C-alpha positions as CSV (number, residue, x, y, z in Angstrom):
1,X,0.2,-0.1,-0.1
2,X,2.9,2.6,0.7
3,X,4.2,2.2,-2.8
4,X,1.0,3.5,-4.2
5,X,0.1,7.0,-5.1
6,X,-3.1,7.9,-3.1
7,X,-5.0,7.9,-6.7
8,X,-3.7,4.2,-7.4
9,X,-4.8,3.3,-3.9
10,X,-8.2,4.7,-4.0
11,X,-8.3,2.8,-7.4
12,X,-7.6,-0.4,-5.8
13,X,-9.9,-0.1,-3.1
14,X,-12.7,0.8,-5.7
15,X,-12.0,-2.3,-7.5
16,X,-12.0,-4.6,-4.5
17,X,-15.4,-2.7,-3.5
18,X,-16.9,-3.3,-6.7
19,X,-15.8,-6.9,-6.9
20,X,-17.6,-7.9,-3.9
21,X,-20.4,-5.9,-4.2
22,X,-21.2,-7.4,-7.4
23,X,-20.7,-10.8,-5.5
24,X,-22.9,-10.1,-2.6
25,X,-25.6,-8.8,-5.0
26,X,-25.6,-11.6,-7.2
27,X,-28.1,-14.5,-5.9
28,X,-25.9,-17.1,-8.0
29,X,-22.9,-16.5,-5.7
30,X,-21.4,-19.2,-3.7
31,X,-19.8,-18.9,-0.4
32,X,-16.5,-19.8,-1.9
33,X,-16.4,-16.8,-4.2
34,X,-16.8,-14.2,-1.1
35,X,-14.6,-16.3,1.1
36,X,-11.4,-17.5,-0.7
37,X,-8.7,-14.9,-0.6
38,X,-10.6,-12.2,1.0
39,X,-8.4,-12.1,4.3
40,X,-5.2,-11.6,2.1
41,X,-7.0,-9.1,-0.6
42,X,-8.1,-7.2,2.5
43,X,-4.7,-6.9,4.4
44,X,-2.8,-5.9,1.1
45,X,-5.1,-2.8,1.1
46,X,-4.3,-1.9,4.7
47,X,-7.7,-3.1,6.1
48,X,-7.0,-4.7,9.8
49,X,-9.2,-7.1,11.8
50,X,-9.9,-5.6,15.0
51,X,-12.9,-7.7,16.4
52,X,-15.0,-4.5,15.3
53,X,-13.7,-2.6,18.2
54,X,-12.9,0.5,16.1
55,X,-16.6,0.5,14.5
56,X,-18.2,-0.3,17.7
57,X,-16.3,2.3,19.6
58,X,-17.9,4.9,17.1
59,X,-21.3,3.7,16.7
60,X,-23.4,1.3,18.5
61,X,-22.2,-2.6,18.5
62,X,-25.9,-3.1,16.9
63,X,-24.6,-1.7,14.1
64,X,-21.9,-4.1,13.6
65,X,-24.0,-7.2,13.9
66,X,-27.8,-5.9,12.3
67,X,-27.8,-4.5,8.8
68,X,-30.9,-2.4,9.7
69,X,-29.3,-0.8,12.6
70,X,-25.9,-0.3,10.3
71,X,-28.1,1.3,7.5
72,X,-28.6,4.3,9.9
73,X,-25.0,5.1,10.3
74,X,-23.3,3.9,7.2
75,X,-23.8,7.4,5.4
76,X,-21.8,9.3,8.0
77,X,-18.7,7.1,7.0
78,X,-16.0,8.5,5.1
79,X,-12.9,6.8,6.0
80,X,-11.8,4.2,3.6
81,X,-9.6,2.5,6.0
82,X,-12.3,2.7,8.9
83,X,-14.9,1.0,6.5
84,X,-12.5,-1.6,5.2
85,X,-11.4,-2.5,8.8
86,X,-15.2,-2.9,9.7
87,X,-16.0,-5.2,6.3
88,X,-12.6,-7.3,7.2
89,X,-13.8,-7.5,11.3
90,X,-17.3,-8.6,10.3
91,X,-16.2,-11.2,7.7
92,X,-14.0,-12.7,10.2
93,X,-16.8,-12.6,12.9
94,X,-18.9,-14.4,10.7
95,X,-16.5,-17.2,9.7
96,X,-14.6,-17.6,12.9
97,X,-16.9,-17.2,15.3
98,X,-20.7,-17.2,14.4
99,X,-19.6,-20.0,11.5
100,X,-22.9,-18.8,9.5
101,X,-22.9,-18.3,6.1
102,X,-21.8,-15.1,4.7
103,X,-24.7,-15.2,2.1
104,X,-27.5,-15.6,4.5
105,X,-29.8,-12.5,4.1
106,X,-28.8,-10.5,7.0
107,X,-25.0,-10.9,6.4
108,X,-25.7,-10.0,2.8
109,X,-27.6,-7.1,3.3
110,X,-24.8,-5.8,5.5
111,X,-22.0,-6.5,3.2
112,X,-24.0,-4.9,0.3
113,X,-24.6,-1.8,2.5
114,X,-20.6,-1.6,3.4
115,X,-19.3,-2.4,0.1
116,X,-21.6,0.1,-1.7
117,X,-20.1,2.6,0.8
118,X,-16.5,1.7,0.4
119,X,-16.9,2.3,-3.7
120,X,-18.4,5.5,-3.0
121,X,-15.6,6.8,-1.0
122,X,-12.8,4.9,-2.8
123,X,-14.0,6.5,-5.8
124,X,-12.1,8.8,-7.7
125,X,-13.4,12.4,-8.4
126,X,-13.6,12.1,-12.2
127,X,-15.4,8.8,-12.0
128,X,-18.2,10.7,-9.2
129,X,-18.9,13.5,-12.0
């Protein structure tokens, strides 16, 4: 990440967010597609697995666990690393602690909101116009 210009970094994050947003929105996506290499891709962009601590410290823990509550706070997020860290931490929570499907309705809705936001805040100025 440190070798990339800010513009190149934002572009890589945008591509990552767009890729996973498309997968979480597609009904034909299988679990393996949103699980394989996700940790490595996320870490390569500077996102950390902090068990949701940074997110929960700023917002209610219910927003980390429930998409309906997350929906109420997502618009206030404008930091790429903060959002990416929340996504990676939520992914880890699901794959390690709850061991439920990343693609079950609640999880899918949360990730769609999160990846939409990450794509929005990482989009370069030219793309936003």
